[in-house]
PARO-383277 format. One record per residue (C-alpha): residue number from 1; x, y, z; residue in three letters. Coordinates in steps of 0.001 Angstrom, whole numbers. Layout:
N
pos, px, py, pz, code
NUM, X, Y, Z, ala
...
This chain:
136
pos, px, py, pz, code
1, 171755, 14335, 142227, met
2, 169987, 17125, 140351, thr
3, 171774, 18987, 137591, pro
4, 172641, 22639, 138197, pro
5, 169989, 25101, 137162, thr
6, 170927, 27170, 134167, val
7, 169387, 30623, 134041, gln
8, 168026, 31368, 130609, gly
9, 165910, 33968, 128908, pro
10, 162680, 34323, 130830, thr
11, 159919, 36818, 131248, arg
12, 158394, 38242, 134365, ser
13, 156578, 35961, 136747, ser
14, 153954, 38652, 137343, ala
15, 150413, 37323, 137519, ser
16, 147898, 37742, 134736, gly
17, 145890, 40418, 136577, pro
18, 149038, 42460, 137239, val
19, 150078, 42280, 133598, arg
20, 146500, 43069, 132577, gly
21, 146549, 46180, 134749, thr
22, 149789, 47264, 133081, trp
23, 148117, 46657, 129695, ala
24, 145154, 48878, 130627, leu
25, 147527, 51552, 131881, phe
26, 149415, 51247, 128571, ser
27, 146202, 51814, 126619, ala
28, 145465, 54922, 128701, phe
29, 148994, 56261, 128181, leu
30, 148853, 55572, 124435, leu
31, 145604, 57522, 124183, phe
32, 147109, 60389, 126202, trp
33, 150316, 60356, 124120, leu
34, 148423, 60569, 120823, val
35, 146170, 63286, 122255, leu
36, 149184, 65368, 123320, glu
37, 150867, 64920, 119941, met
38, 147722, 65857, 117991, val
39, 146823, 68816, 120207, asn
40, 150289, 70357, 120364, his
41, 152062, 69112, 117211, gly
42, 155528, 70506, 116558, gly
43, 158237, 69113, 118789, gly
44, 155850, 66858, 120686, thr
45, 155706, 64405, 117779, ile
46, 159412, 63559, 117429, pro
47, 159921, 63635, 121204, leu
48, 156888, 61414, 121726, gly
49, 158257, 58880, 119275, ile
50, 161750, 59137, 120780, ala
51, 160361, 58537, 124255, gly
52, 159046, 55167, 123151, leu
53, 162476, 53901, 122110, phe
54, 165021, 55847, 124167, thr
55, 164839, 53666, 127320, pro
56, 166059, 50639, 125369, asp
57, 169193, 52453, 124231, leu
58, 170596, 51379, 127580, thr
59, 170742, 47872, 126114, leu
60, 173615, 49141, 123957, phe
61, 175288, 51734, 126209, val
62, 177784, 50800, 128862, gly
63, 180549, 48296, 129359, pro
64, 180051, 45033, 127545, ser
65, 181173, 41668, 128738, gly
66, 180527, 38019, 128267, ser
67, 176866, 37162, 128457, his
68, 174405, 34564, 127242, glu
69, 171332, 34996, 125072, ala
70, 168704, 36887, 127037, gly
71, 171248, 38148, 129534, gln
72, 172275, 41791, 129699, leu
73, 176000, 42428, 130310, pro
74, 176554, 43343, 133968, arg
75, 177886, 46805, 133144, gly
76, 174644, 47775, 131418, arg
77, 172267, 46591, 134148, val
78, 172338, 49698, 136417, pro
79, 171469, 52079, 133580, gly
80, 168813, 49742, 132205, tyr
81, 167166, 49326, 135605, asn
82, 167281, 53066, 136282, leu
83, 165417, 54075, 133124, val
84, 162939, 51193, 133442, his
85, 161614, 52206, 136855, arg
86, 158249, 54035, 136600, pro
87, 159187, 56559, 139286, val
88, 161857, 58121, 137047, val
89, 159523, 59238, 134223, pro
90, 156917, 60232, 136830, leu
91, 159476, 62591, 138376, leu
92, 160338, 63798, 134848, trp
93, 156628, 64570, 134254, leu
94, 156377, 66444, 137556, ala
95, 159323, 68656, 136588, val
96, 157924, 69251, 133096, cys
97, 154639, 70535, 134519, val
98, 156412, 73584, 135934, val
99, 158554, 74255, 132843, leu
100, 157451, 77079, 130565, pro
101, 156417, 76410, 126986, asp
102, 157674, 75598, 124372, pro
103, 160027, 73031, 125897, pro
104, 157672, 72013, 128713, gly
105, 154942, 70453, 126594, thr
106, 157314, 68591, 124288, ala
107, 159364, 67246, 127193, leu
108, 156147, 66275, 128980, phe
109, 155129, 64276, 125896, thr
110, 158529, 62554, 125975, phe
111, 157833, 61570, 129591, gly
112, 154421, 60120, 128744, ile
113, 155991, 58042, 125963, ala
114, 158759, 56913, 128328, trp
115, 156186, 55793, 130903, leu
116, 154235, 54072, 128104, leu
117, 157379, 52141, 127163, his
118, 157751, 50895, 130738, ile
119, 154065, 49987, 131017, ala
120, 154199, 48043, 127744, leu
121, 157316, 46211, 128909, asp
122, 155548, 45191, 132128, arg
123, 152390, 44169, 130264, ala
124, 154470, 41965, 127945, leu
125, 156311, 40383, 130868, gly
126, 159577, 42277, 130747, tyr
127, 160841, 43943, 133873, gly
128, 163968, 44932, 135714, leu
129, 167161, 42870, 135537, arg
130, 169088, 41119, 138266, thr
131, 172670, 42180, 138934, ala
132, 173729, 39307, 136682, asp
133, 171656, 40717, 133813, gly
134, 168776, 38218, 133804, trp
135, 165079, 39108, 133894, gln
136, 163762, 39166, 137447, arg
């Protein structure tokens, strides 16, 4: 008889080429983010920096519950998965393109940083969570 499988902290099972593609996309986004921040200055700098870290605030927001190391509490999974899907910041960027300045450019920079965060996560092997809170 085989012992039951215990789910533990794991990273994505994405192949090397897929993770490499995410890494190249990350490099492109980092270049674009720095370019936007240098060209526009002002509010683009703090919002660009905030965009890098804001998606992971969902690790701390939401109902908590019992969980193991590497597992996200079930109540936090929907929010985490929502802000870690690339389509969400892409939609954000599309909306920001039509916004007038000054908020449009700064919010656009936030969206680039947000997408960079997701791309870096994927390149490093982190992805969406299962309903139980484990890495997929």
